[in-house]
N, C-alpha and C positions, 0 to 999 in steps of 0.2 A: 504494499498499498506508500503509493503517494502523496504528502500534502501540499499543496502550493496558495501561499499563501497572498496575498495581495495585502499592501500599506496605505493608510490614510486617516483622516481625518471624518467620524459619522456626520452632516446633515449638509442638506444642501446648502447652508452658506461655503460651505469644503468643495462643494461640488467634483470644482472647476478649476481649486485647486491646482499647483504643479508637483506640491508633497505628495493630491488626493492623484498619480499613475501608473502607481499599484495598484489599486479599488478598483481603475480603470479596466488593465493591464484582467485583470479578475474579470470583470466585466465582460470581455469581449470572449475571455475563454468558453466561462461560461453559459455564451449566448452559440458562440461559434460552433461549441461541441452537444452541446445541446444538454447540462446537466440535467442532473434537478429542482425544481424551484427551492430558492433559497429556505432557511429553517434557521433560527433563532438553538444555540450555540455555545456551548463553547466562548464562553458573554464575545459573538461573535455573529457571522452571519454564519453558512457552511449549507455550501451543497456538495453531490457525489457526482463522480464522472467514471468512462474511461480513458482513457487517453495510449494510445499504444496496445493493448490489450492488459495491461492494471487498471484493477482500483487507486482515481483520485480525489480526495478531500477539499474542495477549494474550502479557503478559507478565509472572513476580513473580521479581521478584529475589530471591533465596534470599542473598545475602551478608552479612544484617545490612542493617538500615537505612538507615545513617553509610559500606555500602558501595553504595547501591543505582547509586549511577553507570557503573561498571565493570561490568554484566548489562547495564544501556539504554544505555551505549555500544558494547558491543560489538553487540552484537539491532542497531543505530543504522548504524553502518558495516558491514553488513556485509550488510545488505538494502537502505543509501543511503535509508533513509529522511528524505522529508523535516520536518523543524525543527516546521515546523507541520500536519505529522500525527503528532504525536506529543503523546498524552493522559496523561496522569500525575493517577489516582486517588488522593485523601487524606485524611487527617485535620488537621483547620484549627480554631485554635485561636481564633481571632477570628471564625468563626459559627457561629451559637448550633446545639442539634443540632437537622435538620432542614434546615435552611439549608443549599445546593449552592449556589455560585456557578464559572461556568467562563475563564481568564481565559488571556489571550494572556502570558503571558513576566516579569520583576518582578522584587526580593529571593525573599530564601529566607525569608525573617519565623523564622528561630530551627528549622526545618524542615531535622533533618538529612536526609535523604531528599532534599528536592531540592533542597539546599543540594551532596550527592554529583555528582546527577545535570549540575549549574550548572555546574561545573567538569569535567564528564568532555562534556559535550557542548555546553555555552553554556546563557545559562539561556532561551531563544529558541524553549520546547519551550509547548501546553497545558497546563496545570495545571485538573482540573476536587480544586473545594476542598469536601469535607462536613465541615460544622460540625463536633464534635464541645461546642463548649461552655468557657469557660476558667473554671479554680476557681476566679477574685478576685482569686487571689493567687499572685504569682510562687513562695513558697516550694512551693508545694500544683502544679505546670504538672507535674513527672517523676513524680511517682503517679497524680496522674490521666489522665494521654498514657498510663504502664504497667497499668495498671488495668482491667482488665474492666468491659465495660456493664456497667450496674446491670438490672435487672430491670424495673425501671420506665422504661430504657430499648430495650424488645421493639419496643412496636406501629413508634413513630416509627420505628427504628432498619430495623427488615424490610421498611415501608415506603418508607424513600427508596430504600435499596435493588433492591425491588423497582423501583419507580418509576427508578430512575438506569438499571438493565437494559432493561427493557424499551421504551425512551425513545430507548438507546443507539446505533440504526439513526441517528439526529439525527447528533450527535459523525460518521460516517461522510459525511455528507452539505457538512457543512460548516453547519451551522446553528446552532451553538452559543450563542445568543441565545435560541434557537425551543427550542432544551434544558430549557434555565436555565429558560424561563418555561414552561414544560412542568412541569419537575416544581418547580417551586413550587403551581402550579397545581393537581394533584394528591394533593401532601407537607402544604403551609396553605389550602385552599381557600377563596376567598370566605366569610363569613357571609352573610344574606340579603338585609342591605343595604347592602353591599359590602367591609367593615372588612372589612384581612385580618387575621390570627391572627398579631402576632407575637410 
């Protein structure tokens, strides 16, 4: 069994925030792969479905970002899910908008949701880092993260979310690098001369 977690803050006022791109990814995976209706469990919204023949639980913690680990920890312990079968989708300041990277473990890099999960289940889970870009000055990080995506972001954002959802089965197969490469190829295809757009 796998646990896919999308991070965000509950409430309509946060729905379009950059900080909620994890929720957005979970929602697109949910609809694209016909997961069960959302239900309240483990201090979050929970759904289940199948990817690549594997059962996958999809979780959106409703504890607010800073307490995400309470929800994830409950789900992980109840189902005894191996840490390496947990994928957390979240916003990453240190990646350019549209970039997606997958890694196992590591630090929280200032992300309170990741810090909370690490505190509750240890840091040895997998992270699907969804780039939102950095505003360039630490003073502007909070308003950037908690601000809404701009209209100009719509094209790349929809493309990233659709591609992540389309290729999510690779994660359930343990093909993390292949998933990452496929998403990069589709979202940022190479130019005819082989030079990638950065």
